C-alpha positions as semicolon CSV with decimal commas, in nm:
position;residue;x (nm);y (nm);z (nm)
1;X;0,000;0,000;0,000
2;X;0,124;0,351;-0,080
3;X;0,233;0,558;0,213
4;X;-0,015;0,833;0,310
5;X;0,009;1,156;0,114
6;X;0,100;1,348;0,431
7;X;0,414;1,131;0,455
8;X;0,516;1,208;0,096
9;X;0,440;1,581;0,083
10;X;0,391;1,756;0,415
11;X;0,089;1,987;0,396
12;X;0,284;2,268;0,560
13;X;0,598;2,227;0,347
14;X;0,700;2,564;0,203
15;X;0,818;2,589;-0,153
16;X;1,197;2,566;-0,161
17;X;1,392;2,888;-0,215
18;X;1,515;2,971;-0,563
19;X;1,849;2,814;-0,650
20;X;1,966;2,543;-0,887
21;X;1,931;2,255;-0,637
22;X;1,608;2,392;-0,491
23;X;1,466;2,424;-0,844
24;X;1,536;2,055;-0,897
25;X;1,376;1,971;-0,560
26;X;1,072;2,181;-0,646
27;X;1,044;2,005;-0,984
28;X;1,034;1,677;-0,792
29;X;0,767;1,823;-0,565
30;X;0,558;1,921;-0,869
31;X;0,611;1,575;-1,021
32;X;0,481;1,415;-0,702
33;X;0,178;1,645;-0,687
34;X;0,107;1,569;-1,052
35;X;0,138;1,194;-0,990
36;X;-0,109;1,222;-0,700
37;X;-0,353;1,418;-0,919
38;X;-0,330;1,165;-1,200
39;X;-0,382;0,873;-0,959
40;X;-0,695;1,030;-0,806
41;X;-1,045;0,962;-0,933
42;X;-1,104;1,188;-1,232
43;X;-1,325;1,492;-1,181
44;X;-1,543;1,674;-1,180
45;X;-1,601;1,631;-0,809
46;X;-1,901;1,791;-0,645
47;X;-2,039;1,838;-0,295
48;X;-2,354;1,635;-0,235
49;X;-2,624;1,896;-0,169
50;X;-2,821;1,657;0,052
51;X;-2,544;1,591;0,304
52;X;-2,310;1,886;0,236
53;X;-2,028;1,673;0,373
54;X;-1,987;1,408;0,103
55;X;-1,773;1,466;-0,204
56;X;-1,881;1,269;-0,508
57;X;-1,809;1,247;-0,878
58;X;-2,075;1,390;-1,105
59;X;-2,211;1,036;-1,152
60;X;-2,251;0,985;-0,776
61;X;-1,943;0,781;-0,683
62;X;-1,836;0,880;-0,332
63;X;-1,486;1,028;-0,308
64;X;-1,491;1,102;0,066
65;X;-1,731;1,175;0,349
66;X;-1,686;1,373;0,668
67;X;-1,736;1,200;0,999
68;X;-1,751;1,368;1,337
69;X;-1,729;1,725;1,212
70;X;-1,977;2,009;1,253
71;X;-2,196;2,052;0,943
72;X;-2,065;2,398;0,849
73;X;-1,704;2,283;0,891
74;X;-1,774;1,966;0,688
75;X;-1,921;2,176;0,405
76;X;-1,617;2,407;0,401
77;X;-1,386;2,103;0,392
78;X;-1,588;1,942;0,113
79;X;-1,582;2,267;-0,088
80;X;-1,204;2,284;-0,042
81;X;-1,152;1,923;-0,153
82;X;-1,355;1,982;-0,469
83;X;-1,181;2,310;-0,546
84;X;-0,837;2,154;-0,493
85;X;-0,920;1,862;-0,725
86;X;-1,014;2,102;-1,003
87;X;-0,747;2,367;-0,941
88;X;-0,432;2,168;-0,862
89;X;-0,368;2,025;-1,212
90;X;-0,417;2,373;-1,362
91;X;-0,186;2,532;-1,105
92;X;0,085;2,273;-1,168
93;X;0,063;2,338;-1,543
94;X;0,084;2,715;-1,487
95;X;0,387;2,683;-1,258
96;X;0,562;2,473;-1,524
97;X;0,473;2,727;-1,794
98;X;0,608;3,012;-1,583
99;X;0,926;2,818;-1,505
100;X;0,984;2,762;-1,877
101;X;0,918;3,131;-1,944
102;X;1,159;3,227;-1,664
103;X;1,428;3,006;-1,817
104;X;1,378;3,176;-2,153
105;X;1,395;3,523;-1,998
106;X;1,713;3,432;-1,807
107;X;1,874;3,300;-2,126
108;X;1,781;3,610;-2,323
109;X;1,901;3,845;-2,048
110;X;2,230;3,658;-2,005
111;X;2,292;3,668;-2,381
112;X;2,220;4,041;-2,386
113;X;2,457;4,097;-2,092
114;X;2,734;3,909;-2,269
115;X;2,682;4,111;-2,588
116;X;2,667;4,441;-2,402
117;X;2,983;4,364;-2,207
118;X;3,177;4,278;-2,520
119;X;3,059;4,600;-2,685
120;X;3,090;4,840;-2,391
121;X;3,336;4,701;-2,136
122;X;3,668;4,879;-2,099
123;X;3,887;4,590;-1,988
124;X;3,923;4,215;-2,028
125;X;3,874;4,175;-1,653
126;X;3,539;4,356;-1,670
127;X;3,432;4,144;-1,966
128;X;3,525;3,818;-1,791
129;X;3,349;3,921;-1,471
130;X;3,035;4,023;-1,656
131;X;3,030;3,703;-1,859
132;X;3,071;3,497;-1,542
133;X;2,781;3,688;-1,385
134;X;2,570;3,626;-1,697
135;X;2,648;3,252;-1,677
136;X;2,549;3,244;-1,308
137;X;2,227;3,426;-1,397
138;X;2,160;3,177;-1,679
139;X;2,201;2,887;-1,433
140;X;1,960;3,053;-1,189
141;X;2,223;3,111;-0,922
142;X;2,155;3,485;-0,912
143;X;1,845;3,691;-0,988
144;X;1,821;4,043;-1,129
């Protein structure tokens, strides 16, 4: 049996800080979230209007039901579960799109920096330092 989700991805785990290794760790985090989404019962999920504490598929299959929880709290939890099921795959896709865009922007900026340094720098030392900085920026080690 798979280990519980809370053991794989702590619910309170913050996103790792930006750096090359943290970017790789965050990619793994996204991969795991995506795997969990793909393994879950396909949506759409809805809250059963009769109980307000049971999440079902649109054809009535029960996804989960609240137990010893106050009715208003159970409804809020059920609404959250449904919203997360619908939103999480879209959010993962958007994060990946933004990461790809960020990589493109970093590459473009680093290339521009290298060109500018070759055209405008006054010494070889300045050119080498600027090119090294551009390479570090390209690798995501520094941010503008």
